[in-house]
C-alpha positions as CSV (number, residue, x, y, z in Angstrom):
1,M,1.6,9.9,42.2
2,T,5.0,11.7,42.0
3,H,7.2,10.0,39.4
4,R,10.9,10.1,40.4
5,F,12.3,7.3,38.4
6,V,9.9,6.6,35.5
7,S,8.8,9.4,33.2
8,L,6.3,9.8,30.4
9,Q,6.6,11.9,27.3
10,R,4.2,12.2,24.3
11,A,4.9,12.9,20.7
12,G,2.0,12.7,18.4
13,G,0.2,9.5,19.1
14,V,3.2,7.7,20.7
15,A,3.9,7.7,24.4
16,T,7.5,7.1,25.6
17,I,8.0,5.6,29.1
18,A,11.6,6.0,30.2
19,F,13.2,4.3,33.2
20,S,15.5,6.9,34.7
21,R,17.4,5.5,37.7
22,E,20.6,5.8,35.9
23,E,23.0,5.4,38.8
24,A,21.7,1.9,39.4
25,L,21.4,1.0,35.7
26,N,17.6,1.4,36.2
27,A,17.4,-1.6,38.5
28,L,13.8,-2.0,39.6
29,T,12.6,-1.1,43.1
30,L,9.1,-1.4,44.4
31,G,8.6,2.3,44.0
32,M,9.6,2.1,40.3
33,I,7.2,-0.7,39.7
34,E,4.4,1.3,41.2
35,E,5.3,4.4,39.1
36,F,5.5,2.3,36.0
37,D,2.1,0.7,36.7
38,C,0.5,4.1,37.3
39,L,1.7,5.4,34.0
40,L,0.5,2.3,32.1
41,A,-2.9,2.8,33.7
42,Q,-3.0,6.4,32.5
43,I,-1.9,5.4,29.0
44,D,-4.5,2.6,28.8
45,G,-7.3,5.1,29.2
46,A,-5.9,7.8,27.0
47,P,-7.6,7.8,23.5
48,D,-5.0,10.1,22.0
49,I,-2.2,7.6,22.7
50,R,-1.9,5.0,20.0
51,A,1.3,3.2,20.8
52,V,3.9,3.0,23.6
53,L,7.7,2.9,23.5
54,L,9.7,1.8,26.5
55,R,13.4,2.7,27.0
56,G,16.0,3.2,29.6
57,E,18.0,6.3,30.4
58,G,21.8,6.2,30.8
59,R,24.0,3.1,30.1
60,A,21.4,0.4,30.2
61,F,17.7,-0.5,29.7
62,M,17.4,-2.4,33.0
63,A,19.8,-4.4,35.2
64,G,17.1,-6.5,36.8
65,G,15.7,-6.0,40.2
66,D,17.4,-4.0,42.9
67,L,18.6,-6.5,45.6
68,D,19.5,-3.9,48.2
69,Y,16.0,-4.1,49.8
70,L,16.3,-7.9,50.1
71,R,19.6,-7.7,51.8
72,A,18.3,-5.1,54.3
73,A,14.9,-6.7,54.9
74,E,14.2,-8.4,58.2
75,D,12.0,-10.9,56.4
76,A,13.5,-11.4,52.9
77,P,10.8,-13.9,51.6
78,A,8.0,-11.5,52.6
79,A,9.8,-8.5,51.0
80,A,10.4,-10.5,47.8
81,G,6.8,-11.7,47.8
82,A,5.3,-8.2,48.1
83,T,7.6,-6.8,45.3
84,I,7.0,-9.7,42.9
85,R,3.2,-9.4,43.5
86,S,3.4,-5.8,42.4
87,L,5.6,-6.7,39.4
88,N,3.2,-9.4,38.4
89,R,0.3,-7.0,38.4
90,T,2.3,-4.6,36.2
91,I,3.4,-7.3,33.8
92,L,-0.2,-8.3,33.3
93,R,-1.2,-4.7,32.7
94,L,1.5,-4.4,30.1
95,T,0.6,-7.5,28.2
96,R,-3.1,-6.5,28.1
97,L,-2.5,-2.8,27.3
98,S,-4.9,-1.5,24.6
99,K,-2.0,-0.1,22.6
100,P,0.8,-1.8,20.7
101,T,4.1,-1.7,22.7
102,V,7.7,-1.5,21.6
103,A,10.8,-2.1,23.8
104,C,13.8,-0.1,22.8
105,V,16.8,-1.6,24.6
106,H,20.5,-1.0,25.0
107,G,23.3,-1.8,27.4
108,V,22.3,-4.5,29.8
109,V,18.9,-6.2,29.9
110,A,18.8,-8.5,32.9
111,G,16.4,-10.4,35.2
112,A,13.1,-8.6,35.4
113,G,14.2,-6.4,32.5
114,L,13.9,-9.4,30.3
115,S,10.4,-10.0,31.5
116,I,9.4,-6.5,30.6
117,V,10.9,-6.7,27.2
118,L,9.2,-10.0,26.5
119,A,5.9,-8.6,27.7
120,C,6.1,-6.0,24.9
121,D,4.9,-6.7,21.4
122,V,8.2,-5.9,19.6
123,A,11.7,-5.3,20.8
124,V,14.4,-3.3,19.0
125,A,18.0,-3.7,20.4
126,A,21.2,-1.9,20.0
127,Q,23.9,-4.0,18.5
128,D,26.0,-3.8,21.7
129,C,23.1,-4.9,24.0
130,R,23.6,-7.8,26.3
131,F,20.8,-10.0,27.6
132,V,21.6,-11.6,31.0
133,Y,19.6,-14.3,32.7
134,A,20.9,-13.2,36.2
135,Y,18.9,-15.4,38.5
136,D,21.5,-18.1,38.8
137,A,23.8,-15.5,40.4
138,I,21.4,-15.2,43.3
139,A,20.3,-18.9,43.4
140,A,16.7,-17.9,42.6
141,V,14.1,-18.7,40.0
142,P,12.9,-16.2,37.3
143,D,10.1,-13.8,38.1
144,G,7.9,-11.3,36.3
145,G,6.7,-14.0,34.0
146,L,10.1,-14.9,32.5
147,S,9.5,-18.6,32.9
148,H,6.3,-18.2,30.8
149,F,7.6,-15.8,28.1
150,L,11.1,-17.2,27.5
151,P,10.3,-20.7,26.3
152,R,7.5,-19.4,24.1
153,A,9.9,-16.8,22.6
154,I,13.0,-18.9,21.9
155,G,11.9,-22.5,22.5
156,L,12.3,-24.7,25.6
157,G,15.7,-26.1,24.7
158,R,17.2,-22.7,24.2
159,A,15.5,-21.3,27.3
160,L,17.0,-24.1,29.4
161,K,20.5,-23.6,27.9
162,F,20.3,-19.9,28.5
163,A,19.2,-20.3,32.1
164,F,21.4,-23.3,33.0
165,L,24.6,-23.0,31.0
166,K,25.0,-19.8,29.0
167,G,23.5,-17.1,31.1
168,E,24.1,-14.3,28.5
169,L,23.1,-13.6,24.9
170,T,24.5,-11.0,22.5
171,A,22.1,-8.8,20.6
172,S,22.8,-10.8,17.4
173,E,22.1,-14.1,19.2
174,A,18.9,-12.6,20.7
175,E,17.8,-11.6,17.2
176,S,18.6,-15.0,15.7
177,F,16.6,-16.7,18.5
178,G,13.6,-14.4,18.1
179,L,14.0,-12.7,21.5
180,V,14.1,-9.3,19.7
181,A,12.7,-8.3,16.3
182,M,15.8,-6.4,15.1
183,T,19.2,-5.1,16.0
184,V,20.5,-1.7,15.0
185,P,23.5,0.5,15.6
186,A,23.4,2.1,19.0
187,S,23.4,5.6,17.4
188,E,20.2,4.7,15.5
189,L,18.3,2.9,18.3
190,L,15.9,5.6,19.4
191,H,15.2,6.7,15.9
192,R,14.4,3.2,14.7
193,G,12.5,2.3,17.8
194,A,10.3,5.4,17.4
195,A,9.8,4.5,13.7
196,V,8.5,1.1,14.7
197,A,6.2,2.6,17.4
198,E,4.9,5.1,14.8
199,R,4.2,2.3,12.4
200,L,2.3,0.3,15.0
201,S,0.3,3.4,15.9
202,G,-1.5,3.5,12.6
203,R,-5.1,2.7,11.8
204,N,-4.5,-1.1,12.2
205,R,-3.5,-0.8,15.9
206,E,-6.8,-2.2,17.1
207,A,-6.3,-5.3,14.9
208,L,-2.7,-5.6,16.2
209,V,-3.8,-5.6,19.8
210,R,-6.4,-8.3,19.0
211,T,-3.7,-10.3,17.2
212,R,-1.4,-10.0,20.2
213,R,-4.1,-11.4,22.4
214,L,-4.7,-14.3,20.0
215,L,-1.0,-15.2,19.7
216,R,-0.2,-14.9,23.4
217,E,-3.2,-16.9,24.6
218,N,-2.9,-19.5,22.0
219,F,-0.7,-21.8,24.1
220,D,-3.4,-22.1,26.7
221,R,-6.2,-23.1,24.4
222,A,-7.3,-26.1,22.4
223,L,-7.5,-25.6,18.6
224,E,-11.3,-25.5,18.7
225,D,-11.3,-22.7,21.3
226,Q,-8.6,-20.8,19.4
227,L,-10.6,-21.0,16.1
228,E,-13.6,-19.5,17.9
229,Q,-11.5,-16.7,19.4
230,E,-10.1,-15.9,16.0
231,R,-13.6,-15.8,14.5
232,T,-14.9,-13.4,17.3
233,A,-11.8,-11.1,17.0
234,F,-12.2,-11.0,13.2
235,M,-15.8,-10.0,13.5
236,A,-14.8,-7.2,15.9
237,C,-12.2,-6.0,13.3
238,A,-14.8,-6.0,10.6
239,E,-16.9,-3.5,12.5
240,T,-14.1,-0.9,12.5
241,A,-13.7,2.0,10.1
242,A,-10.1,1.0,9.6
243,F,-11.2,-2.4,8.2
244,Q,-13.7,-0.9,5.8
245,T,-11.2,1.7,4.6
246,A,-8.6,-1.0,4.1
247,I,-11.0,-3.2,2.1
248,E,-11.9,-0.3,-0.2
249,E,-8.2,0.5,-0.7
250,F,-7.4,-3.1,-1.5
251,F,-10.0,-3.3,-4.3
252,A,-8.9,0.2,-5.6
253,A,-5.3,-1.0,-5.7
254,R,-6.3,-4.2,-7.5
255,A,-8.4,-2.3,-10.1
256,A,-5.4,0.1,-10.7
257,R,-3.1,-2.9,-11.3
258,K,-5.5,-4.4,-13.7
259,A,-5.9,-1.1,-15.6
260,K,-2.2,-0.7,-15.8
261,S,-1.8,-4.3,-17.0
262,A,-4.5,-3.8,-19.7
263,G,-2.8,-0.6,-20.8
264,E,0.5,-2.3,-21.3
């Protein structure tokens, strides 16, 4: 597939996906969704990629979905349905990716852009970033899983207030609500986001991916089922070289602390 509006770059074990439809503030089209999905599929099967960073080119991360196609469509409901079906497939792929994911956001994050951010494991935001609900402006409901992600991220009461009354959050509000992990000066955004992705790309990345699955799926399970899922996931971690190395390092560090304490 030719990639016109979504690009992929690799640096070490981190892959950076950039949305680059700058003239439209990276508003999503069906073609962009398909490009994004194709790159995610490539990344998922690439053993040399250990973490993924998402960002937007230009003045914004993403100003939601592009509405031009709906205005021009002879059958708007059918056009919306086909596009959202494609977006849903991509959101599922993103949440199930075999690598930790970091969203690095600036400018406006609106509509479906919010869904993409919340589908990632960690979000880093520039201090001047604005998070905009956007769906009330077109008399529509959220899509891309936003109605699933948002109340889980910030609580039902805050989600309802955001959607019904407020409609926009500053970066500091988003951080205080738990929508993003941290806010940083705009000049430091890419550096800090890359540092987070590099950290998540370490030897513990397989455990992080399993942890993500446990946390995201917890809301749909009874406690008994969740306990069993935790047990199975822990056993899988215990089979990895990273786990064995970490255990040895834990005991070596403890022995060093004891020796230092005895010497004092």
